[in-house]
C-alpha positions as CSV (number, residue, x, y, z in Angstrom):
1,X,34.6,-2.8,-10.0
2,X,33.2,-4.4,-12.8
3,X,29.7,-2.8,-14.3
4,X,27.0,-4.6,-12.5
5,X,28.8,-5.7,-9.6
6,X,26.8,-4.7,-6.4
7,X,28.9,-2.8,-3.5
8,X,28.1,-5.1,-0.8
9,X,29.8,-5.4,2.8
10,X,29.0,-9.7,2.7
11,X,31.7,-12.0,4.2
12,X,33.5,-14.2,1.4
13,X,31.3,-17.3,2.3
14,X,28.0,-15.3,1.7
15,X,29.4,-13.4,-1.3
16,X,30.1,-16.8,-2.8
17,X,26.5,-18.0,-1.9
18,X,25.0,-14.7,-3.2
19,X,26.7,-15.0,-6.8
20,X,25.6,-18.7,-7.0
21,X,22.0,-17.8,-6.2
22,X,22.0,-14.6,-8.4
23,X,23.2,-16.5,-11.3
24,X,20.7,-19.7,-10.9
25,X,18.1,-17.2,-10.4
26,X,18.9,-15.7,-13.7
27,X,19.0,-18.8,-15.3
28,X,15.6,-19.6,-14.5
29,X,14.4,-16.3,-16.0
30,X,14.2,-13.8,-13.3
31,X,15.0,-10.5,-14.2
32,X,15.9,-8.3,-11.5
33,X,17.7,-4.9,-10.4
34,X,21.2,-5.3,-9.0
35,X,21.1,-6.0,-5.6
36,X,23.1,-4.1,-3.1
37,X,23.3,-6.2,0.5
38,X,24.3,-4.8,3.6
39,X,24.6,-6.8,6.9
40,X,23.1,-4.9,10.0
41,X,23.1,-5.5,13.9
42,X,19.7,-5.8,15.7
43,X,19.5,-2.3,16.7
44,X,20.3,-0.8,13.0
45,X,17.8,-3.2,11.4
46,X,15.2,-2.0,13.6
47,X,16.2,1.9,13.1
48,X,15.8,1.3,9.4
49,X,12.9,-0.9,9.6
50,X,11.3,1.8,11.6
51,X,11.9,4.2,8.6
52,X,10.1,1.8,6.2
53,X,13.2,0.3,5.1
54,X,15.1,3.8,4.2
55,X,18.3,5.1,6.5
56,X,16.9,8.8,6.1
57,X,13.5,10.0,6.7
58,X,12.2,13.3,7.6
59,X,11.7,13.5,11.7
60,X,8.5,12.9,13.0
61,X,7.4,10.8,16.1
62,X,5.9,8.2,14.5
63,X,9.2,6.6,13.4
64,X,10.3,6.6,17.2
65,X,7.1,5.0,17.8
66,X,7.6,2.1,15.3
67,X,11.2,1.4,16.7
68,X,9.9,1.2,20.0
69,X,7.4,-1.5,18.7
70,X,9.7,-3.3,16.7
71,X,12.4,-3.6,19.6
72,X,9.8,-4.7,21.9
73,X,8.5,-7.5,19.7
74,X,12.0,-8.7,19.1
75,X,13.0,-8.5,22.8
76,X,10.0,-10.5,24.0
77,X,10.2,-13.3,21.5
78,X,7.3,-12.2,19.4
79,X,9.0,-12.3,16.0
80,X,12.1,-10.4,14.4
81,X,13.2,-9.0,11.1
82,X,15.1,-11.5,8.8
83,X,15.3,-9.0,5.9
84,X,14.0,-6.0,4.1
85,X,14.5,-5.0,0.4
86,X,13.7,-1.7,-1.0
87,X,12.1,-1.0,-4.6
88,X,15.0,1.0,-6.2
89,X,17.5,0.6,-8.9
90,X,19.7,-1.0,-7.8
91,X,17.6,-2.6,-5.1
92,X,18.8,-2.3,-1.4
93,X,18.5,-5.3,1.0
94,X,19.3,-5.6,4.7
95,X,20.5,-8.8,6.3
96,X,20.2,-9.6,9.9
97,X,23.7,-10.2,11.2
98,X,22.5,-12.9,13.6
99,X,20.9,-15.0,11.0
100,X,22.5,-18.4,10.3
101,X,24.2,-19.0,7.0
102,X,21.1,-21.1,5.8
103,X,18.7,-18.1,6.8
104,X,21.0,-15.8,4.8
105,X,20.9,-18.0,1.8
106,X,17.1,-18.5,2.0
107,X,16.8,-14.6,2.8
108,X,19.0,-13.6,-0.6
109,X,16.6,-16.2,-2.7
110,X,13.9,-14.4,-1.5
111,X,15.1,-11.0,-2.1
112,X,15.9,-12.0,-5.7
113,X,12.3,-13.0,-6.4
114,X,11.3,-9.3,-4.8
115,X,13.5,-7.4,-7.1
116,X,12.3,-9.3,-10.1
117,X,8.8,-8.5,-9.2
118,X,9.7,-4.8,-8.4
119,X,11.2,-4.5,-11.7
120,X,8.5,-6.4,-14.1
121,X,5.1,-5.8,-12.1
122,X,2.8,-3.3,-13.9
123,X,1.7,-1.7,-10.9
124,X,5.3,-0.9,-9.9
125,X,5.9,0.6,-13.3
126,X,5.2,4.1,-12.8
127,X,7.2,4.3,-9.4
128,X,10.3,6.3,-8.5
129,X,13.3,3.9,-9.0
130,X,15.8,6.4,-7.4
131,X,13.4,6.6,-4.1
132,X,16.6,6.2,-1.7
133,X,17.9,9.8,-2.9
134,X,14.0,11.1,-3.0
135,X,14.0,10.3,0.8
136,X,16.8,11.9,1.7
137,X,16.0,14.9,-0.4
138,X,12.3,14.8,1.7
139,X,14.2,15.0,4.9
140,X,16.3,17.8,4.0
141,X,13.2,19.8,3.0
142,X,10.8,19.2,6.1
143,X,14.2,19.9,8.3
144,X,14.5,23.2,6.5
145,X,10.7,24.1,7.2
146,X,11.3,22.8,11.0
147,X,14.0,25.9,11.0
148,X,12.0,28.3,9.8
149,X,8.8,27.4,11.1
150,X,9.6,25.5,14.2
151,X,9.3,22.0,15.2
152,X,5.7,21.8,16.7
153,X,4.1,23.9,13.8
154,X,5.8,21.6,11.1
155,X,4.9,18.1,13.4
156,X,1.5,19.3,13.7
157,X,0.5,19.7,10.2
158,X,2.7,16.4,9.2
159,X,0.2,14.9,11.5
160,X,-2.9,16.0,9.5
161,X,-1.4,15.0,6.0
162,X,-0.2,11.6,7.4
163,X,-4.0,11.2,8.8
164,X,-5.2,11.5,5.0
165,X,-2.2,9.8,3.4
166,X,-4.2,7.0,2.0
167,X,-6.8,9.1,0.1
168,X,-5.3,9.1,-3.3
169,X,-6.0,7.4,-6.4
170,X,-3.4,4.7,-7.3
171,X,-5.1,3.9,-10.9
172,X,-4.9,7.3,-12.0
173,X,-0.9,7.2,-12.9
174,X,-1.9,4.7,-15.7
175,X,-5.0,6.6,-17.1
176,X,-3.4,9.7,-18.2
177,X,-5.6,12.0,-16.3
178,X,-5.4,15.6,-17.0
179,X,-5.0,15.9,-13.3
180,X,-2.1,13.8,-13.3
181,X,-0.2,15.3,-16.4
182,X,-1.0,19.0,-15.4
183,X,-3.2,19.9,-18.3
184,X,-6.2,20.7,-15.8
185,X,-7.0,24.2,-15.3
186,X,-4.9,25.1,-12.1
187,X,-6.1,25.4,-9.0
188,X,-6.4,28.4,-6.4
189,X,-3.3,30.5,-6.5
190,X,-3.5,33.4,-3.8
191,X,-2.4,36.9,-4.6
192,X,0.6,37.3,-2.0
193,X,2.7,40.3,-1.3
194,X,6.3,39.4,-1.8
195,X,7.9,38.5,1.6
196,X,10.8,36.4,3.3
197,X,9.6,33.1,4.6
198,X,10.0,34.5,8.2
199,X,7.8,37.3,7.3
200,X,5.4,35.8,5.2
201,X,3.0,34.6,7.9
202,X,2.8,38.3,9.0
203,X,2.5,40.0,5.5
204,X,0.1,37.5,4.2
205,X,-2.2,36.3,7.1
206,X,-3.8,33.3,6.9
207,X,-7.1,34.7,7.0
208,X,-6.4,36.9,4.0
209,X,-5.5,33.6,1.9
210,X,-8.6,32.3,3.2
211,X,-10.6,35.1,2.2
212,X,-9.1,34.9,-1.3
213,X,-9.9,31.2,-1.5
214,X,-13.6,31.4,-0.9
215,X,-14.0,34.5,-3.4
216,X,-12.2,32.1,-6.0
217,X,-14.5,29.5,-5.0
218,X,-17.6,31.5,-5.4
219,X,-16.5,32.7,-8.8
220,X,-15.8,29.4,-10.0
221,X,-19.0,28.1,-8.9
222,X,-20.8,30.8,-10.5
223,X,-19.0,30.4,-14.2
224,X,-18.9,26.5,-14.1
225,X,-21.3,25.1,-11.8
226,X,-20.1,22.2,-9.4
227,X,-16.7,22.1,-8.7
228,X,-15.0,19.8,-9.4
229,X,-17.0,18.9,-12.3
230,X,-16.8,15.4,-11.9
231,X,-15.8,13.5,-8.4
232,X,-12.4,13.2,-7.9
233,X,-10.5,10.2,-5.9
234,X,-7.3,12.0,-5.2
235,X,-8.3,14.1,-2.2
236,X,-4.6,15.0,-1.6
237,X,-4.2,16.7,-5.1
238,X,-7.4,18.4,-4.7
239,X,-6.4,19.9,-1.1
240,X,-2.9,20.6,-2.7
241,X,-4.7,22.9,-5.4
242,X,-7.4,24.3,-3.6
243,X,-6.7,24.5,0.1
244,X,-5.4,28.0,1.5
245,X,-1.9,26.4,2.2
246,X,1.4,28.4,2.8
247,X,4.2,27.5,0.4
248,X,6.0,25.1,3.1
249,X,2.7,23.5,3.8
250,X,2.2,22.8,0.0
251,X,5.4,21.5,-0.1
252,X,4.9,19.0,2.9
253,X,1.7,17.8,1.5
254,X,3.1,17.1,-1.6
255,X,6.1,15.1,-0.7
256,X,3.7,13.2,1.7
257,X,1.7,12.8,-1.4
258,X,4.4,11.3,-3.6
259,X,5.4,9.0,-1.0
260,X,1.9,7.3,-0.5
261,X,2.0,6.7,-4.5
262,X,5.7,5.3,-4.0
263,X,4.1,2.6,-1.5
264,X,0.7,2.1,-2.9
265,X,1.9,-0.7,-5.5
266,X,3.1,-2.5,-2.3
267,X,0.3,-2.4,-0.6
268,X,-1.9,-3.4,-4.1
269,X,0.4,-6.4,-4.4
270,X,1.2,-8.0,-1.2
271,X,-0.1,-11.2,-1.8
272,X,1.7,-11.6,-5.2
273,X,4.7,-9.9,-4.2
274,X,5.2,-12.1,-1.0
275,X,4.2,-15.3,-2.7
276,X,6.5,-14.7,-5.9
277,X,9.5,-14.2,-3.7
278,X,8.3,-17.2,-1.2
279,X,8.0,-19.3,-4.5
280,X,11.5,-18.7,-5.6
281,X,13.3,-19.0,-2.3
282,X,11.8,-22.2,-2.0
283,X,12.6,-23.4,-5.4
284,X,16.1,-22.3,-5.3
285,X,16.8,-23.4,-2.1
286,X,15.1,-27.1,-2.2
287,X,16.6,-27.7,-5.7
288,X,20.0,-26.3,-5.8
289,X,21.2,-24.5,-2.6
290,X,20.3,-26.5,0.3
291,X,22.7,-29.0,2.1
292,X,21.7,-32.0,3.8
293,X,22.8,-30.4,7.6
294,X,20.5,-27.6,6.6
295,X,17.3,-29.1,6.1
296,X,16.0,-28.9,9.7
297,X,17.0,-25.3,10.0
298,X,15.6,-24.6,6.7
299,X,12.3,-26.4,7.5
300,X,11.7,-24.7,10.4
301,X,12.3,-21.3,8.8
302,X,10.3,-21.7,5.8
303,X,7.2,-23.2,7.9
304,X,7.2,-19.9,10.0
305,X,7.0,-18.2,7.1
306,X,4.1,-19.8,5.6
307,X,2.2,-20.9,8.7
308,X,-1.4,-20.0,8.8
309,X,-3.8,-20.6,11.4
310,X,-7.5,-21.5,10.8
311,X,-9.1,-18.1,9.9
312,X,-6.2,-16.3,9.4
313,X,-4.7,-14.9,6.4
314,X,-0.8,-14.9,5.6
315,X,0.0,-13.2,2.2
316,X,3.1,-15.4,2.0
317,X,1.1,-18.7,2.3
318,X,-2.0,-17.7,0.2
319,X,0.3,-16.2,-2.5
320,X,2.9,-19.0,-2.9
321,X,0.3,-21.7,-2.9
322,X,-1.7,-20.0,-5.3
323,X,1.3,-19.5,-7.9
324,X,2.0,-23.1,-7.3
325,X,-1.7,-24.1,-8.2
326,X,-1.7,-21.8,-11.3
327,X,1.4,-23.6,-12.5
328,X,0.2,-27.0,-11.6
329,X,-3.3,-26.2,-13.4
330,X,-1.5,-24.6,-16.6
331,X,1.0,-27.7,-16.8
332,X,-1.9,-30.0,-17.2
333,X,-4.2,-27.8,-18.9
334,X,-6.9,-27.7,-16.2
335,X,-8.4,-24.2,-17.4
336,X,-10.7,-22.6,-19.5
337,X,-14.6,-23.5,-20.7
338,X,-13.7,-27.2,-21.9
339,X,-11.9,-28.1,-18.7
340,X,-14.8,-26.3,-16.5
341,X,-17.3,-28.2,-18.3
342,X,-16.2,-31.7,-17.3
343,X,-18.8,-32.8,-14.9
344,X,-17.8,-36.6,-14.0
345,X,-16.8,-37.2,-10.6
346,X,-13.0,-36.7,-10.6
347,X,-12.6,-35.8,-14.3
348,X,-11.4,-32.2,-13.6
349,X,-8.6,-33.5,-11.2
350,X,-7.6,-36.5,-13.5
351,X,-7.5,-34.2,-16.7
352,X,-3.8,-33.8,-18.2
353,X,-3.2,-32.6,-21.6
354,X,0.8,-32.3,-20.9
355,X,0.9,-28.6,-22.3
356,X,3.2,-27.4,-19.6
357,X,2.7,-23.9,-20.0
358,X,2.7,-23.4,-16.0
359,X,6.1,-21.7,-15.8
360,X,4.8,-19.5,-18.9
361,X,1.7,-18.5,-17.3
362,X,3.3,-17.8,-13.5
363,X,5.5,-15.4,-15.3
364,X,2.8,-13.8,-17.1
365,X,0.9,-13.4,-14.0
366,X,3.7,-11.9,-11.8
367,X,3.7,-9.2,-15.0
368,X,0.3,-8.0,-15.2
369,X,-2.0,-8.6,-12.2
370,X,-2.5,-6.9,-8.7
371,X,-4.0,-8.8,-5.6
372,X,-7.6,-8.2,-6.4
373,X,-7.8,-9.3,-9.8
374,X,-5.2,-12.1,-9.2
375,X,-7.6,-13.6,-6.1
376,X,-10.9,-13.0,-8.5
377,X,-9.3,-14.8,-11.4
378,X,-7.2,-17.7,-10.0
379,X,-8.7,-18.5,-6.7
380,X,-11.0,-21.5,-7.1
381,X,-13.3,-23.9,-5.3
382,X,-11.1,-26.6,-4.9
383,X,-8.0,-24.4,-3.9
384,X,-10.4,-22.9,-0.8
385,X,-11.0,-26.5,0.2
386,X,-7.3,-27.9,-0.2
387,X,-6.4,-25.1,2.1
388,X,-9.2,-24.8,4.5
389,X,-9.8,-21.0,3.6
390,X,-13.0,-21.3,5.6
391,X,-14.4,-18.3,7.6
392,X,-13.9,-19.2,11.3
393,X,-15.2,-17.5,14.5
394,X,-14.4,-18.2,18.1
395,X,-17.4,-19.7,20.1
396,X,-17.6,-17.2,23.1
397,X,-19.1,-19.9,25.4
398,X,-16.4,-22.7,24.8
399,X,-13.6,-20.6,23.4
400,X,-13.5,-23.3,20.3
401,X,-12.6,-21.9,17.0
402,X,-15.7,-23.2,14.6
403,X,-16.3,-22.9,10.8
404,X,-18.8,-20.3,10.3
405,X,-19.3,-20.9,6.4
406,X,-17.6,-23.1,3.6
407,X,-19.6,-21.0,1.1
408,X,-16.9,-20.0,-2.0
409,X,-18.4,-17.1,-3.3
410,X,-18.9,-15.6,0.1
411,X,-15.1,-16.5,1.0
412,X,-14.1,-15.1,-2.0
413,X,-16.3,-11.7,-1.7
414,X,-15.2,-11.0,1.9
415,X,-11.3,-11.6,0.7
416,X,-11.5,-9.2,-2.2
417,X,-13.5,-6.6,0.0
418,X,-10.4,-6.8,2.3
419,X,-7.8,-6.4,-0.5
420,X,-9.8,-4.0,-2.4
421,X,-8.3,-0.3,-2.6
422,X,-5.7,-2.0,0.1
423,X,-8.7,-2.7,2.6
424,X,-9.8,1.3,2.6
425,X,-13.0,2.9,1.7
426,X,-13.3,4.8,-1.7
427,X,-13.7,8.5,-0.7
428,X,-14.1,11.1,-3.3
429,X,-14.3,15.1,-3.3
430,X,-17.9,15.4,-4.7
431,X,-18.3,19.3,-4.2
432,X,-15.7,21.7,-3.1
433,X,-18.3,24.4,-2.8
434,X,-21.0,22.8,-1.0
435,X,-23.6,25.1,-0.3
436,X,-21.8,28.0,-2.0
437,X,-20.0,28.5,1.3
438,X,-16.8,27.1,0.5
439,X,-17.5,23.6,2.4
440,X,-16.1,20.6,1.1
441,X,-18.4,17.6,0.6
442,X,-16.8,14.0,0.4
443,X,-18.8,11.0,-0.7
444,X,-18.1,7.4,-0.3
445,X,-18.5,5.1,-3.3
446,X,-19.8,2.0,-1.6
447,X,-17.9,-1.2,-2.6
448,X,-18.7,-3.3,0.3
449,X,-16.5,-1.8,3.0
450,X,-18.2,0.5,5.4
451,X,-16.6,3.6,6.7
452,X,-15.6,3.0,10.6
453,X,-16.7,6.3,12.2
454,X,-13.8,6.4,14.5
455,X,-11.2,6.7,12.2
456,X,-13.4,9.2,10.1
457,X,-13.8,11.5,12.6
458,X,-10.0,11.9,13.0
459,X,-9.7,12.2,9.2
460,X,-12.4,14.7,9.1
461,X,-10.5,16.8,11.6
462,X,-7.1,16.4,9.6
463,X,-9.1,17.7,6.3
464,X,-10.6,20.3,8.4
465,X,-7.4,22.0,9.3
466,X,-6.1,21.7,5.8
467,X,-9.2,23.1,4.2
468,X,-10.0,25.9,7.1
469,X,-14.1,25.4,6.4
470,X,-16.5,22.8,7.3
471,X,-15.9,19.1,6.0
472,X,-19.0,16.9,5.4
473,X,-18.6,13.0,4.6
474,X,-21.6,10.9,3.0
475,X,-20.9,7.1,3.8
476,X,-22.1,4.0,5.0
477,X,-22.1,3.3,8.6
478,X,-23.9,0.2,10.0
479,X,-26.0,-0.4,7.0
480,X,-27.0,3.2,6.6
481,X,-26.5,5.8,4.6
482,X,-25.4,8.7,7.1
483,X,-23.9,12.3,6.5
484,X,-21.4,13.2,8.9
485,X,-20.5,17.1,9.5
486,X,-17.7,18.7,11.2
487,X,-18.1,22.4,11.6
488,X,-14.6,22.9,13.0
489,X,-11.7,20.5,13.9
490,X,-12.4,21.0,17.5
491,X,-16.2,20.5,17.2
492,X,-18.0,17.0,17.7
493,X,-19.0,15.4,14.5
494,X,-22.7,15.6,13.7
495,X,-24.1,12.8,12.3
496,X,-27.8,11.7,10.7
497,X,-29.1,9.4,8.3
498,X,-29.5,10.4,5.0
499,X,-33.4,10.7,3.7
500,X,-34.9,11.4,0.3
501,X,-35.8,14.7,1.5
502,X,-32.2,16.0,1.7
503,X,-30.3,17.3,-1.2
504,X,-27.1,15.6,0.0
505,X,-27.7,12.0,-2.2
506,X,-27.3,14.2,-5.4
507,X,-23.6,14.2,-4.5
508,X,-23.2,10.4,-4.3
509,X,-20.5,8.9,-6.1
510,X,-22.2,6.6,-8.5
C-alpha cells in the first residue's frame, strides 16, 4: 500500500467519497494526520464509545456504566453516535454502520476538521500522539496489578484516583516547570526491604511506610520551612511524589495522571474544536459534495448538530458561528481600535475595507487559542444579540422561559466561569505538613466558581485515603470562606467559616 494511504474497511463508494473529501480539504489548506476509518455496528460503536474512543482500556466498572447509558439512550431514541475521532497519529475515526451515505460524507468532512485541529492547535502540542498504543499498555499494567493484588483492592484504589483525576495543571507542560522536567528535588522515597510483589505488603507494611513518610515530612519542614515552598496546582504529582504509596499504587496513579493530561486539551478546546470541524463539514458539503437529492437529509442532520434552545449551550453552534463571524469581520476589516471608535448608527455594520483576511485569521485562531481566550477576545455584544445568547430561567409559576438578563458583560463573565479550568475550581496544595502533623492543606484560588460541597466531600475522602492522614480544604462555599476538615476517610467532614483569628487564611492562594 502506498505511503500515506490509510488502512480502512470502507466500501468502494465510501472510499471514493473519502478520497475526494480528503483532497478538497487539503486544497483548502487543512493540514491533518492520516485518518484510519472503521465502520462499526451499533453495539461495537457503543462499546468503544464507553471506553472514551479507545478499543482497549483498563478494567473498571465505569466503562460498563457508560456502555449501559449509551445503549439506553440509543434504544429510547434520545440520540445516537454518528462518529468518533481520536487524537492520535494516525487519527482513528469510527463511522456508524447504519448511517446513510449523506451522513457518512458529512462525518468524514467533520473528521478532517478535527484531525487538522488536533495536529495544529497549540494546546494539543504536548499530547501523546501514540495514545492508542499507550492505552493498551495501561490496560496491560492494570491487569497485571489485578492478578497480583486482587480485583477488589485495585479497583478500590482506581476509584480514588479517578475521583481526583481533574486535579492537574494543564498549563504546566508549556511552562517548563521543574516539577514537569523532573529537576526538582525528589519526593518521599521509602526505605524498603527487598521483597517479591506478593510478599511486599507483609515485609514492608503500610504502617511503616506512613511512619517513614511522616518523619521525612518533619525533617523537610524543619530544614526548608513550608512544604511545598509554593502552592502547587498539580495535586496528582504532589501525591505521586509524597504520599506513602506502594509501587503498584504509584504506577496506577501515574497512568491516570498521564491520561488526564492527554484528555485535558479536549476539555479546554471543546467549543473551538467542534466549531472548527462543523465549519469545515458545512463548507465542504454545501459547496462541493452535496447532491440535490441529499439536501433534505443533510439539512436535517446539520440542523440537529447546531440546534441550541433558549438558555442552552451547544459548543457546535457557538463554535461554528464564532468562526464564521471572525471570518466575516476580518474580510471586511471590522476589528481594531479605528473600527471600534465608529459611533454613527449602522456605521460599524456598514464598514467594509475589502481586506479579505478572514480565512487567514480563522486559521491563526485555530492554531493558538483555547476556549477561554477565544470567547474572551472574539465574543461581541452584536454576536450575543444576533444569537440571543441571553440568560434565561423558567418561571416556576407559569413554566414559561423568560430572559433574566441581556447584559453582555454578565453573560460573557458567566460563560468564562463555566469554561475556565473546564468548569472545575482551582485547587492547590498549600501545605503538605500542616500543623507539623503530616496533614495535607488544600486551598482554592477563587476564580468565580465556588466549590460544590457534595463533590468536595467525595474528593477529600479519596485524597485522605491516598495521603493516609487528615486533609483540609479552604474554599468558597455559599459566598463564605470555609475550612473543611476530614479527619479520616470514614469520618464526617467538619466545616466552619474561616475567621480572621484563624491561621488558615495565611495558606490561601493569592
